[in-house]
C-alpha positions, 0 to 999 in steps of 0.5 A, a space after each residue: 329720818 333726817 328730821 329726827 336726827 336734826 331734832 335730837 342733835 339740836 338738843 346737844 348744841 346748847 344748854 340751860 345757860 343758853 338763851 331762854 325761849 330757844 329750841 336749844 334751851 327747851 331741849 336742854 331742859 327736856 334732856 335734863 328731865 328725861 335723865 332724872 326720870 331714868 335715874 341717869 343723873 342725881 339732882 336735888 328737889 329744888 333743881 328738879 322743881 326748877 326744871 319742871 316749872 320752866 318746862 311748864 312755861 309755854 315758851 318751853 314746851 311749845 318749842 318741842 315737837 311731838 312724834 307728828 312733828 307738831 309743837 306740844 300744846 301743854 306741859 301735860 301733853 309733853 309728859 305723856 309723849 313717849 321718849 325721845 319726844 316727851 317724858 313718857 309718864 304722868 305729870 304726877 310721877 314728877 311730883 312724887 319724885 320731887 316729894 321723895 327728894 324733899 323728904 330726904 333732904 335738909 334745908 341749907 343756905 347756899 353761898 354763891 360767890 360768882 353771880 355770872 355762874 348763877 346764870 346757868 342755875 335753873 333755880 335762879 330764874 325763880 329765886 332772883 325774879 321773885 325779888 323783883 316781884 317783891 320789890 315792885 308790888 305795884 308794877 313799877 317800871 324796871 331798868 337794868 340799874 333798878 334790877 342791879 340795885 335789887 339783886 346787888 349786882 353790877 349793871 352788866 350782870 343785871 342786864 344779862 338777867 333782864 335779857 333772860 327774863 325778857 326772853 322768857 316773857 316775864 318782862 316786857 318793855 314799858 309802854 309809858 316809861 320810854 326805852 330801857 324801862 320794863 315791867 313785869 308781865 302777868 305770866 311772870 307773876 304767875 310763874 313766880 306764884 306757882 313756884 312760891 306755892 311749891 316751896 316748903 314754907 311758902 316763901 321763896 326768899 326765906 333765907 335759901 339764897 344768900 350772896 356773901 361778898 368777900 369783904 368781911 364787913 359787907 358780908 356781915 351787913 348782908 347777913 344782917 339784912 338777910 336773917 332775923 335777929 333770932 336766926 343771927 343769934 343762932 348763927 352766932 352761937 353755932 360759929 362760937 361752938 365751932 370755934 370752941 370745938 376746933 383749934 383754929 389759928 388765924 395768921 395774926 395769932 402767930 407770933 
């Protein structure tokens, strides 16, 4: 009885924003999935897909214990196990719920202003890592500076993401480039590939995530870099229509 209490309490001592690969992290994802299936919380399809893909990682399900106090051997085994140990369902039920959510949602562009808060968003594990995979097709070595350049983040924030992916087993220290350099692992590429295949249009970076700086010039440069010419024309048109429909007065226009 004491073992069960310790096990369940462990899941409440951390969260998804804690160190990936730890029992607390894995249990936090489990509790999220259980809550969604019980309809205790409302999520969007992208959040649910992210939790599911993270739980499919061996570093996640192997941290969880079944009724016999043994680690799960697969994601499917975890799904079949009855609560509180697993989800108590077929894996296909999770897929059907994702499809149902997708059918009622509209694709949107999300604007993020605080890169540090992104660390707690499960979708970012895949969104941001996919950019590294895209930028390093030949498995070039990576360090924090390179990661920061790819993600347009400060060195300290890039280090946080690097540690997260290393704990997940998606990055490993490079054997040929010295200390401080890393390379993408095969499991990391597979994780992104599986995630990409779940995207509606098959492209993870298809304008779903745009980090817009407060500086207007830099914001414009970021939009130009993130969208195609036709998409920018449409954005320009929509902004123009919005200005026409609303009486917007800027501070500089007041006499």
